[in-house]
C-alpha positions as CSV (number, residue, x, y, z in Angstrom):
1,M,14.9,-46.9,15.3
2,G,14.8,-47.6,11.6
3,R,16.1,-45.3,8.8
4,N,12.6,-44.4,7.4
5,R,11.0,-43.9,10.8
6,V,10.5,-40.3,11.9
7,E,10.4,-39.3,15.5
8,Y,7.9,-36.6,16.4
9,R,8.2,-34.5,19.5
10,C,5.6,-32.2,20.7
11,R,5.8,-29.5,23.4
12,V,3.7,-30.4,26.5
13,P,2.5,-27.5,28.5
14,S,3.7,-27.4,32.1
15,D,0.1,-27.7,33.4
16,P,-2.3,-29.3,30.9
17,L,-5.3,-28.4,33.0
18,Q,-4.7,-24.7,32.8
19,P,-6.2,-22.9,29.8
20,A,-3.9,-21.0,27.5
21,P,-3.6,-17.3,28.3
22,D,-5.9,-15.0,26.3
23,P,-4.1,-12.6,23.9
24,P,-4.1,-9.0,24.9
25,R,-7.1,-7.0,23.9
26,A,-8.0,-3.4,23.4
27,P,-10.1,-1.7,26.1
28,P,-13.8,-2.3,25.6
29,D,-14.5,1.5,25.2
30,A,-11.8,1.9,22.5
31,P,-13.3,2.6,19.0
32,R,-12.7,-0.3,16.6
33,V,-11.2,0.8,13.4
34,R,-11.8,-1.5,10.4
35,L,-9.1,-1.2,7.8
36,T,-10.7,-2.4,4.6
37,L,-10.0,-2.1,0.9
38,G,-13.4,-2.1,-0.6
39,P,-14.4,-1.1,-4.1
40,S,-14.6,2.6,-3.1
41,K,-10.9,2.6,-2.3
42,R,-9.7,1.1,-5.6
43,L,-9.3,2.4,-9.1
44,T,-11.3,0.2,-11.3
45,H,-11.9,1.9,-14.7
46,A,-9.5,2.7,-17.5
47,R,-10.5,6.4,-17.4
48,E,-9.4,6.6,-13.7
49,F,-6.0,5.1,-14.5
50,D,-5.7,7.4,-17.5
51,A,-6.5,10.5,-15.3
52,V,-3.7,9.4,-12.9
53,Y,-1.2,8.9,-15.7
54,A,-2.2,12.2,-17.3
55,A,-1.3,14.1,-14.1
56,K,2.3,13.3,-14.9
57,M,3.4,12.8,-11.3
58,R,5.6,9.7,-10.9
59,K,8.0,8.7,-8.2
60,S,10.2,5.6,-8.3
61,A,12.4,3.6,-6.0
62,G,13.8,0.1,-6.4
63,G,11.6,-1.1,-9.3
64,V,8.5,0.2,-7.8
65,S,6.9,3.4,-9.2
66,V,3.9,5.3,-7.9
67,S,1.9,7.7,-10.1
68,S,-0.5,10.0,-8.3
69,C,-3.3,12.4,-8.8
70,P,-5.4,14.4,-6.4
71,N,-9.0,13.4,-6.0
72,T,-12.0,15.1,-4.4
73,L,-13.4,12.0,-2.6
74,G,-11.7,12.5,0.8
75,R,-10.1,9.0,0.7
76,H,-7.0,7.5,-1.0
77,R,-7.6,5.0,-3.8
78,L,-5.3,2.4,-5.1
79,G,-4.7,1.0,-8.6
80,L,-2.2,-1.7,-9.6
81,A,-0.3,-2.0,-12.9
82,I,2.1,-5.0,-12.7
83,S,4.1,-5.7,-15.8
84,R,4.5,-9.2,-17.2
85,S,8.2,-8.8,-17.0
86,V,8.0,-9.0,-13.2
87,G,7.6,-12.8,-13.4
88,T,5.1,-15.6,-13.6
89,A,1.4,-15.1,-12.9
90,A,1.9,-16.5,-9.4
91,Q,4.7,-14.0,-8.7
92,R,2.7,-11.1,-10.0
93,T,-0.3,-12.1,-7.9
94,R,2.0,-12.3,-4.8
95,F,3.2,-8.8,-5.5
96,K,-0.3,-7.5,-5.9
97,R,-1.3,-9.1,-2.6
98,L,1.7,-7.5,-0.9
99,I,0.9,-4.1,-2.3
100,R,-2.8,-4.3,-1.4
101,E,-2.1,-5.5,2.1
102,A,0.5,-2.8,2.7
103,F,-1.9,-0.1,1.4
104,R,-4.8,-1.5,3.5
105,L,-2.9,-1.6,6.7
106,H,-1.1,1.8,6.3
107,Q,-3.9,3.8,4.6
108,R,-4.3,6.0,7.6
109,E,-0.6,6.8,7.6
110,L,-0.5,8.0,4.0
111,P,0.1,11.7,3.8
112,V,-2.5,14.1,2.6
113,L,-2.2,17.2,0.5
114,P,-2.1,20.4,2.6
115,S,-5.0,22.7,1.8
116,H,-4.3,26.0,0.0
117,G,-7.1,28.3,0.7
118,G,-10.4,27.7,-1.0
119,G,-9.1,25.7,-3.9
120,G,-7.7,22.2,-4.2
121,A,-8.9,18.8,-3.3
122,D,-11.4,18.2,-0.5
123,G,-9.6,16.2,2.1
124,G,-6.3,16.3,0.2
125,C,-6.4,12.6,-0.8
126,L,-4.8,11.1,-3.8
127,D,-5.4,8.3,-6.3
128,W,-2.3,6.0,-6.5
129,V,-1.3,3.7,-9.3
130,V,1.5,1.4,-8.2
131,S,3.6,-0.1,-11.0
132,L,6.3,-2.8,-10.9
133,R,8.9,-3.2,-13.5
134,G,11.0,-6.3,-13.8
135,G,14.0,-7.3,-15.7
136,S,16.4,-4.6,-14.4
137,A,19.0,-4.3,-11.7
138,T,16.4,-2.6,-9.5
139,A,13.7,-5.2,-9.9
140,P,11.4,-5.6,-7.0
141,D,12.9,-9.0,-6.2
142,R,14.4,-7.6,-3.0
143,I,10.9,-6.7,-1.6
144,T,9.8,-9.9,0.0
145,T,7.6,-8.8,3.0
146,R,4.6,-6.6,3.5
147,D,6.6,-4.4,5.8
148,Q,9.3,-3.8,3.2
149,M,6.6,-3.0,0.6
150,A,4.9,-0.6,3.1
151,R,8.1,1.2,3.8
152,V,8.7,1.7,0.0
153,L,5.1,2.8,-0.6
154,L,5.1,5.3,2.3
155,E,8.5,6.7,1.1
156,L,7.1,7.2,-2.4
157,A,3.8,8.6,-1.1
158,N,5.7,11.3,1.0
159,E,7.8,12.2,-2.1
160,S,4.6,12.5,-4.2
161,V,2.8,14.7,-1.7
162,A,5.9,16.9,-1.5
163,A,6.0,17.2,-5.3
164,W,2.3,18.0,-5.4
165,S,2.8,20.7,-2.8
166,R,5.6,22.2,-4.8
167,R,3.4,22.1,-8.0
168,A,0.5,23.8,-6.1
169,R,2.8,26.6,-4.9
170,R,4.1,27.2,-8.5
171,H,0.6,27.1,-10.0
172,P,-1.9,28.3,-7.5
173,P,-5.6,27.6,-8.3
174,P,-7.6,30.4,-9.8
175,Q,-9.5,32.5,-7.3
């Protein structure tokens, strides 16, 4: 065997005539839930971002900060604000992908605001703006997987909902 020659090995199944086993499936009568992130679940206009920032509710952890504001749509919506200090365009795009995918897969686990009588948001859902800040000791460099991002986002979402609940108790809606 020469120095430049590469030896390839492949795994041979024990019985090549047997088909591979099918992956486990959900029962046929189980409802199929599609977890999508369409345009109705995103913040797209500057006025929507401005409304979230004007609500002045921000929670941060490890270079990731979440601003939130109640909406009356009955669904959570996501907006992204990724600073250029996070890194190159490729790195920023990767973080955006991680955040969107974590939000998409865990959107049903996001907490909702408790209802306070007749007032408040219908459905108790929030608009979220997720921001990343780079160039600090707590930069989001440590977040490398979707699961880590989901854990951080769910933690910040729980903190935000708790803060909104405290704010609603201090300032009840007019009757």
